[in-house]
LOZAVO-880375 format. One record per atom (N, C-alpha, C, O): x, y, z; atom name; residue in one letter. Coordinates in Angstrom, 2 decimals. Layout:
BEGIN
SITE       u       v       w at aa
SITE       X       Y       Z CA  A
...
# end
This chain:
BEGIN
SITE       u       v       w at aa
SITE  130.87   73.36   54.94  N  X
SITE  129.97   74.18   55.68 CA  X
SITE  129.28   75.16   54.74  C  X
SITE  129.80   75.52   53.69  O  X
SITE  128.10   75.57   55.17  N  X
SITE  127.36   76.52   54.35 CA  X
SITE  127.96   77.90   54.52  C  X
SITE  128.42   78.28   55.60  O  X
SITE  127.94   78.63   53.44  N  X
SITE  128.51   79.97   53.50 CA  X
SITE  127.51   80.94   54.12  C  X
SITE  126.31   80.89   53.86  O  X
SITE  128.06   81.80   54.93  N  X
SITE  127.22   82.82   55.54 CA  X
SITE  127.21   84.06   54.66  C  X
SITE  128.20   84.37   53.99  O  X
SITE  126.07   84.76   54.67  N  X
SITE  126.06   86.01   53.90 CA  X
SITE  126.92   87.06   54.61  C  X
SITE  127.14   86.96   55.81  O  X
SITE  127.40   88.03   53.88  N  X
SITE  128.23   89.06   54.50 CA  X
SITE  127.47   89.78   55.62  C  X
SITE  126.24   89.83   55.58  O  X
SITE  128.18   90.33   56.61  N  X
SITE  127.53   90.94   57.77 CA  X
SITE  126.60   92.09   57.40  C  X
SITE  125.57   92.27   58.04  O  X
SITE  126.93   92.88   56.39  N  X
SITE  126.08   94.02   56.05 CA  X
SITE  124.75   93.55   55.47  C  X
SITE  123.74   94.24   55.64  O  X
SITE  124.71   92.42   54.79  N  X
SITE  123.46   91.90   54.24 CA  X
SITE  122.56   91.36   55.35  C  X
SITE  121.35   91.54   55.33  O  X
SITE  123.21   90.68   56.33  N  X
SITE  122.43   90.16   57.45 CA  X
SITE  121.80   91.28   58.27  C  X
SITE  120.64   91.16   58.66  O  X
SITE  122.50   92.31   58.53  N  X
SITE  121.97   93.41   59.33 CA  X
SITE  120.79   94.06   58.64  C  X
SITE  119.84   94.48   59.30  O  X
SITE  120.82   94.14   57.33  N  X
SITE  119.71   94.74   56.60 CA  X
SITE  118.45   93.92   56.71  C  X
SITE  117.36   94.48   56.83  O  X
SITE  118.56   92.61   56.67  N  X
SITE  117.37   91.78   56.79 CA  X
SITE  116.79   91.88   58.19  C  X
SITE  115.58   91.86   58.35  O  X
SITE  117.64   91.98   59.18  N  X
SITE  117.14   92.12   60.55 CA  X
SITE  116.41   93.45   60.73  C  X
SITE  115.40   93.51   61.44  O  X
SITE  116.91   94.50   60.09  N  X
SITE  116.25   95.80   60.22 CA  X
SITE  114.87   95.77   59.59  C  X
SITE  113.92   96.32   60.16  O  X
SITE  114.74   95.17   58.45  N  X
SITE  113.42   95.12   57.83 CA  X
SITE  112.47   94.27   58.65  C  X
SITE  111.28   94.58   58.75  O  X
SITE  112.98   93.22   59.26  N  X
SITE  112.14   92.39   60.11 CA  X
SITE  111.69   93.19   61.32  C  X
SITE  110.53   93.11   61.73  O  X
SITE  112.61   93.97   61.88  N  X
SITE  112.24   94.77   63.05 CA  X
SITE  111.21   95.84   62.69  C  X
SITE  110.28   96.06   63.46  O  X
SITE  111.36   96.50   61.57  N  X
SITE  110.40   97.53   61.21 CA  X
SITE  109.05   96.92   60.90  C  X
SITE  108.02   97.52   61.20  O  X
SITE  109.03   95.74   60.30  N  X
SITE  107.75   95.07   60.04 CA  X
SITE  107.08   94.69   61.36  C  X
SITE  105.87   94.85   61.51  O  X
SITE  107.87   94.20   62.30  N  X
SITE  107.32   93.82   63.60 CA  X
SITE  106.80   95.05   64.33  C  X
SITE  105.74   95.01   64.95  O  X
SITE  107.54   96.14   64.25  N  X
SITE  107.09   97.37   64.91 CA  X
SITE  105.80   97.87   64.26  C  X
SITE  104.91   98.36   64.96  O  X
SITE  105.70   97.75   62.96  N  X
SITE  104.47   98.15   62.27 CA  X
SITE  103.30   97.30   62.70  C  X
SITE  102.19   97.82   62.83  O  X
SITE  103.51   96.04   62.91  N  X
SITE  102.44   95.14   63.35 CA  X
SITE  102.04   95.49   64.77  C  X
SITE  100.85   95.55   65.09  O  X
SITE  103.00   95.73   65.62  N  X
SITE  102.69   96.08   67.01 CA  X
SITE  101.93   97.39   67.09  C  X
SITE  101.00   97.53   67.89  O  X
SITE  102.30   98.33   66.27  N  X
SITE  101.65   99.63   66.30 CA  X
SITE  100.20   99.53   65.84  C  X
SITE   99.35  100.26   66.35  O  X
SITE   99.91   98.66   64.91  N  X
SITE   98.57   98.56   64.35 CA  X
SITE   97.72   97.49   65.01  C  X
SITE   96.60   97.23   64.56  O  X
SITE   98.21   96.85   66.07  N  X
SITE   97.46   95.78   66.71 CA  X
SITE   96.10   96.25   67.22  C  X
SITE   95.10   95.57   67.00  O  X
SITE   96.06   97.39   67.88  N  X
SITE   94.83   97.86   68.51 CA  X
SITE   94.23   99.05   67.78  C  X
SITE   93.50   99.85   68.38  O  X
SITE   94.51   99.19   66.52  N  X
SITE   94.03  100.34   65.78 CA  X
SITE   92.51  100.34   65.68  C  X
SITE   91.89  101.41   65.71  O  X
SITE   91.89   99.19   65.56  N  X
SITE   90.43   99.12   65.44 CA  X
SITE   89.74   99.62   66.71  C  X
SITE   88.67  100.22   66.63  O  X
SITE   90.33   99.37   67.88  N  X
SITE   89.72   99.81   69.13 CA  X
SITE   89.91  101.30   69.37  C  X
SITE   89.15  101.90   70.13  O  X
SITE   90.89  101.92   68.73  N  X
SITE   91.19  103.32   68.99 CA  X
SITE   90.38  104.27   68.11  C  X
SITE   90.34  105.47   68.39  O  X
SITE   89.76  103.78   67.08  N  X
SITE   88.98  104.68   66.22 CA  X
SITE   87.73  105.11   66.95  C  X
SITE   87.12  104.33   67.68  O  X
SITE   87.34  106.37   66.75  N  X
SITE   86.20  106.90   67.48 CA  X
SITE   84.94  106.96   66.63  C  X
SITE   83.85  106.76   67.15  O  X
SITE   85.08  107.22   65.37  N  X
SITE   83.91  107.36   64.52 CA  X
SITE   83.72  106.10   63.68  C  X
SITE   84.70  105.54   63.18  O  X
SITE   82.49  105.66   63.52  N  X
SITE   82.27  104.48   62.69 CA  X
SITE   82.47  104.83   61.22  C  X
SITE   82.20  105.95   60.79  O  X
SITE   82.96  103.86   60.48  N  X
SITE   83.16  104.09   59.05 CA  X
SITE   81.81  104.05   58.36  C  X
SITE   80.99  103.19   58.68  O  X
SITE   81.56  104.95   57.42  N  X
SITE   80.26  104.97   56.74 CA  X
SITE   80.07  103.71   55.90  C  X
SITE   80.99  103.24   55.24  O  X
SITE   78.85  103.17   55.95  N  X
SITE   78.56  101.95   55.20 CA  X
SITE   78.01  102.24   53.82  C  X
SITE   78.04  101.37   52.95  O  X
SITE   77.52  103.45   53.60  N  X
SITE   77.00  103.81   52.29 CA  X
SITE   77.94  104.79   51.62  C  X
SITE   78.72  105.47   52.30  O  X
SITE   77.89  104.86   50.33  N  X
SITE   78.81  105.72   49.60 CA  X
SITE   78.22  107.09   49.33  C  X
SITE   78.91  107.94   48.75  O  X
SITE   76.99  107.35   49.71  N  X
SITE   76.40  108.66   49.44 CA  X
SITE   76.99  109.69   50.38  C  X
SITE   77.14  109.44   51.57  O  X
SITE   77.32  110.85   49.86  N  X
SITE   77.98  111.88   50.65 CA  X
SITE   76.99  112.83   51.31  C  X
SITE   77.39  113.64   52.15  O  X
SITE   75.71  112.75   50.95  N  X
SITE   74.76  113.68   51.54 CA  X
SITE   74.27  113.23   52.92  C  X
SITE   73.63  114.02   53.61  O  X
SITE   74.56  112.00   53.34  N  X
SITE   74.20  111.54   54.69 CA  X
SITE   75.32  111.93   55.65  C  X
SITE   76.49  111.67   55.38  O  X
SITE   74.97  112.54   56.75  N  X
SITE   75.99  112.92   57.74 CA  X
SITE   76.26  111.74   58.66  C  X
SITE   75.53  110.75   58.67  O  X
SITE   77.31  111.87   59.44  N  X
SITE   77.69  110.81   60.37 CA  X
SITE   76.60  110.63   61.42  C  X
SITE   76.33  109.50   61.85  O  X
SITE   75.98  111.72   61.85  N  X
SITE   74.94  111.63   62.87 CA  X
SITE   73.75  110.81   62.40  C  X
SITE   73.23  109.99   63.16  O  X
SITE   73.32  111.02   61.16  N  X
SITE   72.16  110.26   60.69 CA  X
SITE   72.52  108.80   60.52  C  X
SITE   71.68  107.93   60.75  O  X
SITE   73.75  108.52   60.14  N  X
SITE   74.16  107.13   60.03 CA  X
SITE   74.19  106.47   61.40  C  X
SITE   73.75  105.33   61.57  O  X
SITE   74.70  107.19   62.37  N  X
SITE   74.79  106.63   63.71 CA  X
SITE   73.40  106.36   64.27  C  X
SITE   73.17  105.32   64.88  O  X
SITE   72.47  107.28   64.08  N  X
SITE   71.12  107.08   64.58 CA  X
SITE   70.43  105.94   63.86  C  X
SITE   69.59  105.25   64.45  O  X
SITE   70.76  105.73   62.59  N  X
SITE   70.15  104.65   61.85 CA  X
SITE   70.66  103.29   62.32  C  X
SITE   69.93  102.31   62.24  O  X
SITE   71.90  103.23   62.80  N  X
SITE   72.47  101.96   63.23 CA  X
SITE   72.01  101.56   64.62  C  X
SITE   71.95  100.37   64.92  O  X
SITE   71.68  102.51   65.46  N  X
SITE   71.30  102.23   66.84 CA  X
SITE   69.87  101.73   66.90  C  X
SITE   68.98  102.26   66.22  O  X
SITE   69.65  100.71   67.71  N  X
SITE   68.28  100.22   67.88 CA  X
SITE   67.49  101.23   68.70  C  X
SITE   67.99  101.78   69.68  O  X
SITE   66.26  101.46   68.29  N  X
SITE   65.42  102.42   69.00 CA  X
SITE   64.74  101.70   70.15  C  X
SITE   64.07  100.68   69.96  O  X
SITE   64.93  102.23   71.36  N  X
SITE   64.32  101.65   72.55 CA  X
SITE   63.06  102.41   72.89  C  X
SITE   62.77  103.45   72.28  O  X
SITE   62.32  101.91   73.82  N  X
SITE   61.10  102.61   74.22 CA  X
SITE   61.46  103.92   74.92  C  X
SITE   62.57  104.06   75.43  O  X
SITE   60.54  104.87   74.93  N  X
SITE   60.80  106.19   75.50 CA  X
SITE   61.09  106.14   76.99  C  X
SITE   61.80  107.01   77.50  O  X
SITE   60.59  105.15   77.69  N  X
SITE   60.79  105.10   79.14 CA  X
SITE   62.20  104.66   79.50  C  X
SITE   62.65  104.95   80.60  O  X
SITE   62.92  103.97   78.60  N  X
SITE   64.25  103.49   78.94 CA  X
SITE   65.34  104.47   78.52  C  X
SITE   66.49  104.29   78.93  O  X
SITE   65.03  105.49   77.72  N  X
SITE   66.03  106.44   77.28 CA  X
SITE   66.33  107.45   78.38  C  X
SITE   65.44  107.89   79.10  O  X
SITE   67.60  107.80   78.48  N  X
SITE   67.98  108.84   79.42 CA  X
SITE   67.67  110.19   78.81  C  X
SITE   67.10  111.06   79.47  O  X
SITE   68.03  110.37   77.54  N  X
SITE   67.73  111.61   76.83 CA  X
SITE   66.65  111.29   75.82  C  X
SITE   66.83  110.42   74.96  O  X
SITE   65.55  111.97   75.91  N  X
SITE   64.42  111.72   75.00 CA  X
SITE   64.64  112.52   73.73  C  X
SITE   64.91  113.72   73.77  O  X
SITE   64.53  111.84   72.57  N  X
SITE   64.73  112.47   71.28 CA  X
SITE   63.48  112.31   70.43  C  X
SITE   62.72  111.35   70.61  O  X
SITE   63.27  113.24   69.51  N  X
SITE   62.14  113.12   68.60 CA  X
SITE   62.57  112.32   67.38  C  X
SITE   63.66  111.75   67.37  O  X
SITE   61.73  112.26   66.35  N  X
SITE   62.02  111.45   65.16 CA  X
SITE   63.23  111.96   64.39  C  X
SITE   63.90  111.19   63.71  O  X
SITE   63.51  113.25   64.48  N  X
SITE   64.65  113.83   63.77 CA  X
SITE   65.95  113.69   64.55  C  X
SITE   67.01  114.07   64.04  O  X
SITE   65.91  113.16   65.74  N  X
SITE   67.10  113.00   66.56 CA  X
SITE   67.40  114.19   67.43  C  X
SITE   68.43  114.22   68.10  O  X
SITE   66.53  115.18   67.46  N  X
SITE   66.71  116.36   68.30 CA  X
SITE   66.26  116.06   69.72  C  X
SITE   65.42  115.18   69.94  O  X
SITE   66.82  116.78   70.67  N  X
SITE   66.42  116.61   72.06 CA  X
SITE   65.00  117.08   72.26  C  X
SITE   64.59  118.10   71.72  O  X
SITE   64.26  116.33   73.02  N  X
SITE   62.87  116.68   73.30 CA  X
SITE   62.78  117.16   74.74  C  X
SITE   63.07  116.42   75.67  O  X
SITE   62.38  118.41   74.91  N  X
SITE   62.28  118.97   76.25 CA  X
SITE   60.81  119.02   76.61  C  X
SITE   60.02  119.73   75.98  O  X
SITE   60.44  118.27   77.62  N  X
SITE   59.05  118.21   78.03 CA  X
SITE   58.91  118.53   79.50  C  X
SITE   59.87  118.93   80.15  O  X
SITE   57.71  118.35   80.01  N  X
SITE   57.46  118.57   81.42 CA  X
SITE   58.12  117.46   82.24  C  X
SITE   58.18  116.32   81.78  O  X
SITE   58.60  117.77   83.43  N  X
SITE   59.17  116.72   84.27 CA  X
SITE   58.08  115.74   84.67  C  X
SITE   56.91  116.12   84.79  O  X
SITE   58.45  114.49   84.88  N  X
SITE   57.44  113.50   85.26 CA  X
SITE   56.84  113.82   86.62  C  X
SITE   57.53  114.29   87.53  O  X
SITE   55.56  113.57   86.75  N  X
SITE   54.89  113.82   88.02 CA  X
SITE   55.18  112.67   88.98  C  X
SITE   55.34  111.53   88.54  O  X
SITE   55.26  112.94   90.28  N  X
SITE   55.58  111.89   91.24 CA  X
SITE   54.43  110.89   91.35  C  X
SITE   53.26  111.23   91.17  O  X
SITE   54.81  109.67   91.63  N  X
SITE   53.80  108.64   91.81 CA  X
SITE   53.18  108.77   93.19  C  X
SITE   53.86  109.20   94.12  O  X
SITE   51.92  108.42   93.35  N  X
SITE   51.29  108.55   94.67 CA  X
SITE   51.83  107.56   95.69  C  X
SITE   51.56  107.71   96.89  O  X
SITE   52.59  106.57   95.26  N  X
SITE   53.15  105.59   96.20 CA  X
SITE   54.35  106.13   96.95  C  X
SITE   54.74  105.57   97.97  O  X
SITE   54.97  107.21   96.46  N  X
SITE   56.18  107.75   97.07 CA  X
SITE   55.80  108.76   98.14  C  X
SITE   55.40  109.88   97.81  O  X
SITE   55.90  108.41   99.43  N  X
SITE   55.45  109.32  100.49 CA  X
SITE   56.33  110.55  100.64  C  X
SITE   55.84  111.59  101.09  O  X
SITE   57.60  110.47  100.28  N  X
SITE   58.48  111.63  100.46 CA  X
SITE   58.11  112.75   99.51  C  X
SITE   58.13  113.92   99.89  O  X
SITE   57.76  112.41   98.27  N  X
SITE   57.49  113.45   97.29 CA  X
SITE   56.05  113.95   97.37  C  X
SITE   55.81  115.14   97.18  O  X
SITE   55.11  113.08   97.66  N  X
SITE   53.71  113.50   97.67 CA  X
SITE   53.36  114.26   98.94  C  X
SITE   52.58  115.20   98.89  O  X
SITE   53.92  113.87  100.05  N  X
SITE   53.58  114.53  101.31 CA  X
SITE   54.64  115.50  101.74  C  X
SITE   54.83  115.71  102.94  O  X
SITE   55.36  116.11  100.82  N  X
SITE   56.44  117.02  101.16 CA  X
SITE   55.99  118.21  101.96  C  X
SITE   56.63  118.57  102.94  O  X
SITE   54.89  118.83  101.56  N  X
SITE   54.39  120.01  102.28 CA  X
SITE   53.87  119.62  103.65  C  X
SITE   54.08  120.34  104.63  O  X
SITE   53.20  118.48  103.73  N  X
SITE   52.67  118.01  105.01 CA  X
SITE   53.82  117.67  105.95  C  X
SITE   53.74  117.98  107.14  O  X
SITE   54.87  117.04  105.44  N  X
SITE   56.02  116.70  106.28 CA  X
SITE   56.71  117.96  106.80  C  X
SITE   57.16  117.97  107.95  O  X
SITE   56.79  119.00  106.00  N  X
SITE   57.42  120.23  106.45 CA  X
SITE   56.64  120.86  107.59  C  X
SITE   57.23  121.36  108.55  O  X
SITE   55.32  120.84  107.50  N  X
SITE   54.48  121.40  108.56 CA  X
SITE   54.68  120.59  109.84  C  X
SITE   54.84  121.16  110.92  O  X
SITE   54.67  119.27  109.72  N  X
SITE   54.87  118.41  110.90 CA  X
SITE   56.26  118.61  111.48  C  X
SITE   56.42  118.65  112.70  O  X
SITE   57.25  118.74  110.62  N  X
SITE   58.62  118.93  111.09 CA  X
SITE   58.77  120.26  111.81  C  X
SITE   59.43  120.34  112.85  O  X
SITE   58.16  121.31  111.27  N  X
SITE   58.20  122.61  111.94 CA  X
SITE   57.52  122.56  113.30  C  X
SITE   57.99  123.16  114.26  O  X
SITE   56.40  121.84  113.38  N  X
SITE   55.69  121.70  114.65 CA  X
SITE   56.55  120.95  115.67  C  X
SITE   56.59  121.33  116.85  O  X
SITE   57.23  119.90  115.23  N  X
SITE   58.11  119.15  116.13 CA  X
SITE   59.24  120.04  116.64  C  X
SITE   59.57  120.00  117.83  O  X
SITE   59.83  120.85  115.75  N  X
SITE   60.90  121.75  116.17 CA  X
SITE   60.41  122.76  117.20  C  X
SITE   61.11  123.07  118.16  O  X
SITE   59.21  123.27  116.99  N  X
SITE   58.64  124.22  117.95 CA  X
SITE   58.44  123.56  119.31  C  X
SITE   58.72  124.16  120.35  O  X
SITE   57.94  122.31  119.30  N  X
SITE   57.74  121.60  120.57 CA  X
SITE   59.07  121.36  121.27  C  X
SITE   59.16  121.51  122.48  O  X
SITE   60.09  120.97  120.51  N  X
SITE   61.41  120.74  121.11 CA  X
SITE   61.96  122.02  121.72  C  X
SITE   62.52  122.01  122.81  O  X
SITE   61.80  123.13  120.99  N  X
SITE   62.28  124.40  121.52 CA  X
SITE   61.52  124.80  122.78  C  X
SITE   62.12  125.32  123.73  O  X
SITE   60.22  124.56  122.79  N  X
SITE   59.42  124.90  123.98 CA  X
SITE   59.86  124.05  125.17  C  X
SITE   59.98  124.56  126.28  O  X
SITE   60.09  122.76  124.95  N  X
SITE   60.55  121.88  126.04 CA  X
SITE   61.93  122.30  126.53  C  X
SITE   62.19  122.30  127.73  O  X
SITE   62.82  122.65  125.60  N  X
SITE   64.16  123.08  125.99 CA  X
SITE   64.10  124.38  126.79  C  X
SITE   64.85  124.56  127.75  O  X
SITE   63.21  125.28  126.40  N  X
SITE   63.04  126.54  127.12 CA  X
SITE   62.52  126.28  128.53  C  X
SITE   63.01  126.88  129.49  O  X
SITE   61.53  125.40  128.66  N  X
SITE   60.99  125.06  129.99 CA  X
SITE   62.07  124.44  130.86  C  X
SITE   62.22  124.78  132.03  O  X
SITE   62.84  123.51  130.28  N  X
SITE   63.90  122.84  131.04 CA  X
SITE   64.95  123.86  131.49  C  X
SITE   65.44  123.80  132.62  O  X
SITE   65.29  124.78  130.60  N  X
SITE   66.28  125.80  130.94 CA  X
SITE   65.77  126.71  132.06  C  X
SITE   66.51  127.05  132.98  O  X
SITE   64.51  127.09  131.97  N  X
SITE   63.94  127.95  133.01 CA  X
SITE   63.89  127.24  134.35  C  X
SITE   64.18  127.83  135.39  O  X
SITE   63.54  125.96  134.33  N  X
SITE   63.48  125.20  135.58 CA  X
SITE   64.88  125.07  136.18  C  X
SITE   65.07  125.32  137.37  O  X
SITE   65.85  124.68  135.35  N  X
SITE   67.20  124.49  135.88 CA  X
SITE   67.83  125.84  136.24  C  X
SITE   68.61  125.91  137.20  O  X
SITE   67.51  126.88  135.50  N  X
SITE   68.07  128.20  135.79 CA  X
SITE   67.49  128.76  137.09  C  X
SITE   68.21  129.37  137.88  O  X
SITE   66.21  128.58  137.30  N  X
SITE   65.59  129.08  138.53 CA  X
SITE   66.09  128.30  139.74  C  X
SITE   66.24  128.86  140.82  O  X
SITE   66.35  127.01  139.57  N  X
SITE   66.86  126.19  140.66 CA  X
SITE   68.29  126.62  141.00  C  X
SITE   68.66  126.66  142.17  O  X
SITE   69.08  126.95  139.99  N  X
SITE   70.46  127.37  140.22 CA  X
SITE   70.49  128.70  140.96  C  X
SITE   71.37  128.92  141.80  O  X
SITE   69.57  129.59  140.67  N  X
SITE   69.54  130.86  141.38 CA  X
SITE   69.07  130.67  142.82  C  X
SITE   69.51  131.38  143.72  O  X
SITE   68.18  129.74  143.02  N  X
SITE   67.65  129.53  144.36 CA  X
SITE   68.68  128.86  145.27  C  X
SITE   68.76  129.18  146.45  O  X
SITE   69.49  127.94  144.73  N  X
SITE   70.44  127.19  145.54 CA  X
SITE   71.83  127.24  144.90  C  X
SITE   72.29  126.21  144.39  O  X
SITE   72.51  128.36  144.90  N  X
SITE   73.83  128.45  144.27 CA  X
SITE   74.90  127.68  145.03  C  X
SITE   75.90  127.27  144.44  O  X
SITE   74.71  127.47  146.34  N  X
SITE   75.72  126.75  147.11 CA  X
SITE   75.84  125.30  146.64  C  X
SITE   76.94  124.77  146.56  O  X
SITE   74.70  124.67  146.33  N  X
SITE   74.73  123.28  145.87 CA  X
SITE   75.46  123.16  144.53  C  X
SITE   76.23  122.24  144.31  O  X
SITE   75.19  124.11  143.64  N  X
SITE   75.83  124.08  142.32 CA  X
SITE   77.34  124.29  142.48  C  X
SITE   78.13  123.58  141.86  O  X
SITE   77.72  125.26  143.30  N  X
SITE   79.14  125.51  143.50 CA  X
SITE   79.84  124.33  144.16  C  X
SITE   80.97  124.00  143.81  O  X
SITE   79.18  123.69  145.10  N  X
SITE   79.76  122.52  145.77 CA  X
SITE   79.94  121.36  144.78  C  X
SITE   80.95  120.66  144.82  O  X
SITE   78.97  121.17  143.90  N  X
SITE   79.07  120.11  142.88 CA  X
SITE   80.22  120.40  141.93  C  X
SITE   80.97  119.49  141.57  O  X
SITE   80.37  121.65  141.53  N  X
SITE   81.48  122.02  140.65 CA  X
SITE   82.83  121.82  141.33  C  X
SITE   83.77  121.33  140.71  O  X
SITE   82.93  122.19  142.60  N  X
SITE   84.19  122.01  143.34 CA  X
SITE   84.54  120.53  143.46  C  X
SITE   85.70  120.16  143.29  O  X
SITE   83.56  119.70  143.74  N  X
SITE   83.82  118.26  143.86 CA  X
SITE   84.28  117.69  142.52  C  X
SITE   85.20  116.86  142.48  O  X
SITE   83.67  118.13  141.45  N  X
SITE   84.05  117.65  140.13 CA  X
SITE   85.48  118.10  139.79  C  X
SITE   86.27  117.32  139.26  O  X
SITE   85.80  119.35  140.10  N  X
SITE   87.14  119.86  139.82 CA  X
SITE   88.19  119.15  140.66  C  X
SITE   89.28  118.87  140.16  O  X
SITE   87.88  118.84  141.93  N  X
SITE   88.83  118.11  142.78 CA  X
SITE   89.08  116.72  142.24  C  X
SITE   90.21  116.24  142.27  O  X
SITE   88.04  116.06  141.74  N  X
SITE   88.20  114.72  141.18 CA  X
SITE   89.08  114.77  139.93  C  X
SITE   89.90  113.88  139.71  O  X
SITE   88.92  115.79  139.11  N  X
SITE   89.74  115.92  137.90 CA  X
SITE   91.20  116.20  138.25  C  X
SITE   92.10  115.65  137.63  O  X
SITE   91.42  117.05  139.26  N  X
SITE   92.79  117.35  139.68 CA  X
SITE   93.45  116.10  140.24  C  X
SITE   94.63  115.85  139.97  O  X
SITE   92.72  115.31  141.02  N  X
SITE   93.28  114.07  141.57 CA  X
SITE   93.64  113.10  140.45  C  X
SITE   94.68  112.44  140.52  O  X
SITE   92.80  113.00  139.42  N  X
SITE   93.09  112.10  138.31 CA  X
SITE   94.33  112.57  137.55  C  X
SITE   95.14  111.75  137.12  O  X
SITE   94.49  113.88  137.38  N  X
SITE   95.67  114.40  136.70 CA  X
SITE   96.93  114.19  137.53  C  X
SITE   98.00  113.93  136.98  O  X
SITE   96.81  114.29  138.85  N  X
SITE   97.96  114.06  139.72 CA  X
SITE   98.43  112.62  139.62  C  X
SITE   99.63  112.35  139.60  O  X
SITE   97.48  111.69  139.55  N  X
SITE   97.84  110.27  139.41 CA  X
SITE   98.51  110.00  138.06  C  X
SITE   99.38  109.14  137.97  O  X
SITE   98.11  110.72  137.03  N  X
SITE   98.67  110.50  135.69 CA  X
SITE   99.86  111.39  135.40  C  X
SITE  100.36  111.40  134.27  O  X
SITE  100.33  112.14  136.37  N  X
SITE  101.43  113.08  136.16 CA  X
SITE  102.71  112.38  135.73  C  X
SITE  103.49  112.96  134.98  O  X
SITE  102.94  111.15  136.16  N  X
SITE  104.15  110.42  135.82 CA  X
SITE  104.29  110.27  134.30  C  X
SITE  105.41  110.15  133.80  O  X
SITE  103.19  110.26  133.56  N  X
SITE  103.27  110.11  132.10 CA  X
SITE  103.86  111.34  131.45  C  X
SITE  104.41  111.25  130.35  O  X
SITE  103.76  112.48  132.10  N  X
SITE  104.20  113.73  131.49 CA  X
SITE  105.56  114.19  132.00  C  X
SITE  106.08  115.20  131.53  O  X
SITE  106.14  113.48  132.95  N  X
SITE  107.46  113.84  133.47 CA  X
SITE  108.52  113.38  132.49  C  X
SITE  108.36  112.35  131.84  O  X
SITE  109.63  114.13  132.37  N  X
SITE  110.71  113.71  131.46 CA  X
SITE  111.38  112.45  131.99  C  X
SITE  111.50  112.26  133.20  O  X
SITE  111.81  111.61  131.06  N  X
SITE  112.46  110.36  131.46 CA  X
SITE  113.88  110.65  131.91  C  X
SITE  114.53  111.58  131.43  O  X
SITE  114.36  109.84  132.85  N  X
SITE  115.72  110.00  133.33 CA  X
SITE  116.68  109.41  132.30  C  X
SITE  116.44  108.33  131.76  O  X
SITE  117.76  110.14  132.05  N  X
SITE  118.76  109.67  131.10 CA  X
SITE  119.69  108.69  131.81  C  X
SITE  120.19  108.97  132.90  O  X
SITE  119.91  107.56  131.19  N  X
SITE  120.83  106.56  131.75 CA  X
SITE  122.23  106.91  131.25  C  X
SITE  122.48  106.98  130.05  O  X
SITE  123.15  107.11  132.22  N  X
SITE  124.51  107.49  131.87 CA  X
SITE  125.35  106.23  131.69  C  X
SITE  125.31  105.31  132.50  O  X
SITE  126.11  106.20  130.60  N  X
SITE  126.98  105.02  130.40 CA  X
SITE  128.12  105.02  131.41  C  X
SITE  128.62  106.07  131.79  O  X
SITE  128.52  103.83  131.85  N  X
SITE  129.59  103.69  132.85 CA  X
SITE  130.94  103.79  132.28  C  X
SITE  131.93  103.69  133.00  O  X
# end
């Protein structure tokens, strides 16, 4: 039979294998975890920002969220004017006037309705009181029918 190495020698080889495996596992995703790109040129006078801007493709000004000038600085300009096709933005003042007029008309109609119903109630209070009594009696009758739901249940006594 083949001779086995002593136990202390075997354990040492397993430990080195384990540490190598752990080192591999730890470095598996190292490339994805880095945040800054590595500089491609060896000159030290270029900053990371200029390198990053040089690597990025320049898109048209209309597709950028943040508009930058040639030096990479933020460009603050006038907000874009609304297009005439957008009725909400172009007719905003006109819509407010129309909306205010509609609200005034609704309030006037509500006031007229209130005055009519209020004057009728003063003229014939017996009819209003009779209607309220009938409604209250109907509600009491419905509650009386549903009273069984609110009564405590009877306890069944064991024999």
